[in-house]
GUNURO-554808 format. One line per 4 residues: number of its first residue (from 1); their letters; for each residue x, y, z of N, C-alpha, C. Coordinates in steps of 0.02 Angstrom, whole numbers, plus 50000, padded with zeros to 5 digits. Each point is the difference from the previous one (the first is absolute). Layout:
! residues N
NUM> a> X Y Z X Y Z X Y Z | ... .
END
This chain:
! residues 118
1> xxxx> 51347 61357 58716 49946 50028 50050 49949 49959 50006 | 49991 49933 49997 49961 49951 50008 49960 50015 50065 | 49951 50025 50014 49972 50012 50063 49914 49984 50002 | 49990 49949 50023 49928 49993 50000 49962 50009 50081 .
5> xxxx> 49942 50050 49992 49979 50011 50053 49926 49959 49999 | 49970 49984 50057 49938 49979 50005 49950 50061 49979 | 49930 49968 49992 49944 50049 49995 49971 50044 50074 | 49991 50059 49985 50001 50024 50069 49933 49968 50049 .
9> xxxx> 50004 50003 50059 49963 49962 50041 49962 50060 50033 | 49922 49990 49993 49966 50068 50034 49993 49984 50083 | 50002 50074 50019 49998 49991 50073 49950 50074 50016 | 50000 50012 50059 49960 50055 50032 50024 50072 49997 .
13> xxxx> 50061 50018 49973 50034 50043 50002 49978 50056 49949 | 50003 50064 50012 49983 50049 49954 50041 49993 49917 | 49959 50023 49958 50032 49996 49929 50058 50043 49990 | 50057 49992 49976 50056 50040 49990 49983 50055 49958 .
17> xxxx> 49959 49988 49950 49970 50054 49961 49973 50045 50025 | 49955 49984 50066 49970 50068 50036 50047 50038 50040 | 50047 49965 50027 50038 50035 50030 50045 50044 49960 | 50008 49988 49945 50041 50033 49940 49968 50065 50002 .
21> xxxx> 49925 49995 49973 49960 50044 49987 49987 50051 50059 | 50003 49978 50065 49996 50047 50045 50068 50047 50008 | 50034 49968 49979 50082 50038 49992 50001 50054 49933 | 49978 50000 49965 49987 50020 49933 50015 50069 50009 .
25> xxxx> 49947 50036 50026 50009 50067 49992 50051 50035 50057 | 50009 49967 50033 50055 50025 50056 50065 49994 49985 | 50020 49948 49959 50063 49982 49979 50009 50026 49919 | 49964 49987 49966 50008 50007 49928 49965 50076 49987 .
29> xxxx> 49972 50035 50045 49986 50059 49995 49934 50010 49952 | 49969 50042 50030 49921 50015 49971 49983 50033 49941 | 50001 49980 49935 49981 50027 49943 49940 49976 49957 | 50002 50021 49941 49960 49985 49940 49998 49918 50002 .
33> xxxx> 50064 49975 49992 50004 49918 49979 49995 49968 50061 | 49985 50021 50066 49997 49952 50067 49938 49958 49992 | 49938 50030 49987 49940 49970 50002 50002 49928 49945 | 50033 50024 49942 50015 49954 49941 50037 49939 50029 .
37> xxxx> 50059 50007 50024 50045 49954 50035 49970 49952 50058 | 49956 50041 50041 49957 49971 50063 49949 49956 49960 | 49969 50002 49945 49952 49962 49966 50041 49943 49974 | 50066 50013 49981 50031 49942 49943 50022 49960 50071 .
41> xxxx> 50018 50013 50050 50017 49955 50060 49944 49949 50012 | 49938 50043 50008 49948 49950 50005 49983 49961 49955 | 50014 50009 49933 49989 49965 49935 50045 49928 50016 | 50051 50025 50016 50068 49941 50009 49983 49954 50042 .
45> xxxx> 49974 50031 50063 49977 49951 50055 49948 49951 49967 | 49952 50040 49976 49949 49937 49974 50014 49955 49944 | 50060 50013 49958 50028 49943 49967 50038 49956 50040 | 50033 50022 50042 50013 49950 50057 49962 49951 50033 .
49> xxxx> 49955 50023 50018 49935 49971 50019 49988 49940 49950 | 49974 50026 49947 49994 49958 49949 50046 49952 49975 | 50048 50013 49990 50053 49957 49997 50023 49945 50050 | 50007 50025 50070 50031 49961 50032 49942 49984 50061 .
53> xxxx> 49950 50023 49999 49949 49992 50040 49998 50038 50082 | 50058 50045 49988 50010 50045 50079 50028 50072 49966 | 49992 50037 50039 50034 50069 49986 50078 49985 50029 | 50035 50041 49977 50076 49995 50037 50006 50012 50071 .
57> xxxx> 50025 49966 50041 49994 50003 50056 50091 49974 50033 | 50007 50028 50064 50054 49981 50024 50003 49935 50027 | 50048 49963 50010 50020 49939 50029 49939 49947 49946 | 49997 49994 49944 49985 49957 49961 50026 49946 49974 .
61> xxxx> 50057 49987 50028 50022 49938 49982 50061 50010 49935 | 50015 50072 49978 50046 50021 49938 50052 50034 50031 | 50052 50002 49980 50043 50057 50017 49993 50069 49953 | 49989 50048 50034 49973 50067 49966 50070 50019 49972 .
65> xxxx> 50057 50003 50031 50057 50022 49958 50013 49964 49931 | 49995 49951 49999 49997 49957 49935 49939 50020 49949 | 49949 50013 50027 49954 50030 49957 50010 50067 49973 | 50032 50031 50033 50012 50080 49997 50067 49998 49949 .
69> xxxx> 50042 49954 50008 50054 50000 49963 49992 49979 49932 | 49948 49952 49984 49991 49985 49937 49946 50048 49966 | 49966 50033 50038 49969 50066 49964 50042 50044 49989 | 50037 50023 50054 50055 50050 49967 50044 49972 49945 .
73> xxxx> 50020 49956 49975 50017 49969 49935 49969 50005 49946 | 49932 49986 50010 49947 50015 49955 49992 50066 49990 | 49992 50049 50055 50012 50079 49992 50049 50012 49959 | 50059 49998 50021 50058 50011 49946 49998 49991 49929 .
77> xxxx> 49978 49945 49993 49989 49972 49920 49956 50040 49965 | 49931 50030 50037 49945 50031 49971 50025 50060 49994 | 50045 50051 50056 50023 50059 49995 50059 49999 49926 | 50042 49942 49999 50047 50000 49937 49970 50017 49933 .
81> xxxx> 49937 49945 50013 49954 50005 49922 49966 50081 49990 | 49983 50034 50057 49983 50069 49985 50046 50030 49969 | 50069 49998 50022 50051 50046 49988 50007 49970 49927 | 50014 49941 49981 50010 49980 49930 49939 50033 49948 .
85> xxxx> 49940 50011 50034 49941 50032 49967 50002 50058 49990 | 50045 50031 50037 50001 50084 49996 49995 50042 50057 | 49969 49957 50044 49988 50033 50077 50069 50009 50037 | 50028 50052 49981 50062 50019 50026 49985 50011 50074 .
89> xxxx> 49946 50021 50028 49999 50027 50075 49989 49931 50034 | 50006 49946 49968 49994 49939 50043 50067 49993 50032 | 50055 50019 49965 50058 49990 50020 50006 49999 50069 | 49995 50048 50031 50013 50013 50069 49971 49929 50043 .
93> xxxx> 49939 50001 49988 49958 49935 50032 50039 49925 49990 | 50020 50006 49926 50036 49950 49981 50063 49973 50053 | 50043 50053 50013 50051 49991 50029 49985 49979 50093 | 49943 50047 50015 49967 49980 50063 49985 49914 50001 .
97> xxxx> 49963 49979 49952 49971 49932 50006 50054 49963 50018 | 50050 50005 49946 50074 49967 49996 50024 49988 50080 | 50009 50071 50031 50021 49995 50063 49973 49970 50054 | 49922 50001 49990 49961 49963 50039 50008 49948 50006 .
101> xxxx> 49997 49967 49937 50019 49922 49982 50054 49971 50034 | 50046 50035 50009 50075 49986 50018 49995 50003 50088 | 49975 50052 50011 49988 49995 50069 49965 49935 50028 | 49927 49989 49978 49956 49962 50002 50051 49934 50014 .
105> xxxx> 50047 49975 49956 50025 49937 49964 50041 49997 50080 | 50029 50060 50011 50070 50000 50047 49963 49993 50078 | 49937 50019 50012 49969 49981 50045 49961 49927 50011 | 49979 49968 49943 49997 49934 49997 50060 49957 50020 .
109> xxxx> 50050 50006 49966 50063 49977 50022 50014 49999 50067 | 50009 50053 50030 50008 50022 50075 49971 49964 50027 | 49927 50000 49991 49947 49954 50042 50029 49921 49993 | 50003 49983 49953 50018 49931 49993 50067 49973 50026 .
113> xxxx> 50047 50041 49993 50064 50000 50063 49972 50000 50071 | 49972 50043 50012 49981 49999 50071 49966 49955 50031 | 49950 49965 49950 49952 49931 50016 50046 49943 49996 | 50048 50002 49963 50056 49926 49991 50042 50009 50056 .
117> xx> 50009 50069 50036 50044 50000 50070 49962 49965 50051 | 49931 49994 50001 49976 49979 50058 49990 49933 50006 .
END
C-alpha cells in the first residue's frame, strides 16, 4: 500500500471543515450533540492549520480519495478496538467503516485504470 502524498498546498478556496460545518445541522440532524460536533470540526481545522500551515482545501495537491481510504482503514481499526473493549454498539459502525474502505479503494483503482487508459 506504499503511497506517498505531498504536503497540502494552500490556496484561496474555502476550508472543507467550514463547508462540512455548514451542512452539519441539515445532513446530520439538529440535536443536543450537533453543537459539540460543530465545535470539534473547528478544533480539527485548527490542528490542520497548525500541522500543515493551511486548512483542508480542495485542489491542494493531494488525492482526497486516498486520504479518505487511509482514514477509513484507521476508523475500522479504532471501531474494532472499541468492540474488543466491550462497546458492542460499535459493531454496525465497524461494518460500515469496512464497507466504506472497500468502496473507496475500488474508486481509487477505477480512477487509476481510467487515467492509465488516457
